[in-house]
N, C-alpha and C positions, 0 to 999 in steps of 0.2 A: 756227135749226135747221129749223123747220117750213117755212121758205121755200126752204131749200136742203138737203135731207136727205143729200146726198152730201158736204157739207162736214164732213170728219172732225173738225176742231177744234170747230166749232159743235156737232156731235152730242155729242162727249165733254163739252163744257162744259155743255150742256143736261142730259145724263145725270147729271153731278155735282150740278147744281142740284136735280134732282128725286129724287135717289137716296134720301134719308132719308124722304121723303114717299111716293114711289112706286117702291120698289125693283124691282118686276117690270117696270115700264116702262123704268127705267134699264137693267136687264139686257137687255131686248130691243134697246135702242140699242147696248149693248156688243156683242151678237151681230151686229148689222148691220154695225158697224164692222169686226169680225173677219172677216166674209165678204169685205170689200174689202181689209182690211189685216191678215192673220193674225198678223203679228209686231208689231202695235201694242202697245207696253209698257203704256200706261195701260189700254187695253181688256182686255188679258189679265189684268192684276193685279186690276182692279176686277170683272170678271166672275167670276174665280176666288174673290174675296172674297165675292161674292154667293152663289156655290155653297157655299162653306164655311159661311156662315150658314145656308143652307137645310139642309145636311147636319147641322149641329149641332141644328137644330130637330127633325129626324127622330130624332136620338139622344135628345133630351129627351122626345119623345113615346114612344119605345121604353121609356125608363126608367119612364114613367108608365103604360105599357100593363099591363092586368090579365091579359090572355091571353098565354101564351108565344108563340102563333102570331103575334099582333100585334107583339110585341116583336121576333121574328126577322124578320118582314116589314119593319118599319121600319128595322131595322139593315141589312138588305140594300139598301133604298132609299138610306140614308145612304151606304153603301159605294159604290153606283153614282154618286151625286152627287160624292163625293170623287174617284172615279176619273175623272170627267169634268173635274174641276178640275185634275188633275195635269198634263196636257200644256200647259194654258194657262200654268201656273207654270213649266214647263220651258222654254217659249219665252221667257217673261219673264226667266228666269235666264240664258239664252243672251245676251239683249240687255243685261242689267244684272246681271252676276254678283256684284257687291258690294252690290246694293240690299238694305237691311235688310228692307223690307216683303216683298220677294220671298223672301228667305231664311227669314223668319219664317213666311210662308204655306206654303212648301215643307216646313218642319219640321212644321207643324201637320198637313198632309196625310199626311206619312209616319207620324206618330204615330197618326192616325186609321185609316189603312189597315193598320197593323201591329197595331192592337187587334182587328181583325176575325178 
């Protein structure tokens, strides 16, 4: 990947390899791929999953917040993150309407956004 950063397959493979150790770096690679190929199923799903994880972290922090203003701020941040993930999953759903991972992630986002 580092020798040829425009090689989509190599970039996605590298992002998958480093994803658990360096999720922010993997997310940056998914964003790069999506700039070149906005309908790339793998990049859309994996970047959306990254965002869902980040949004869930904000919800956890909100639940642990002592001040109501911190709670509300963190919930707004989580909502913004989930809103960012939604079009990624919608594109993925268009490409693979029966893909369980896509349907599951769309359901999770819908639940999160309707809880707000």
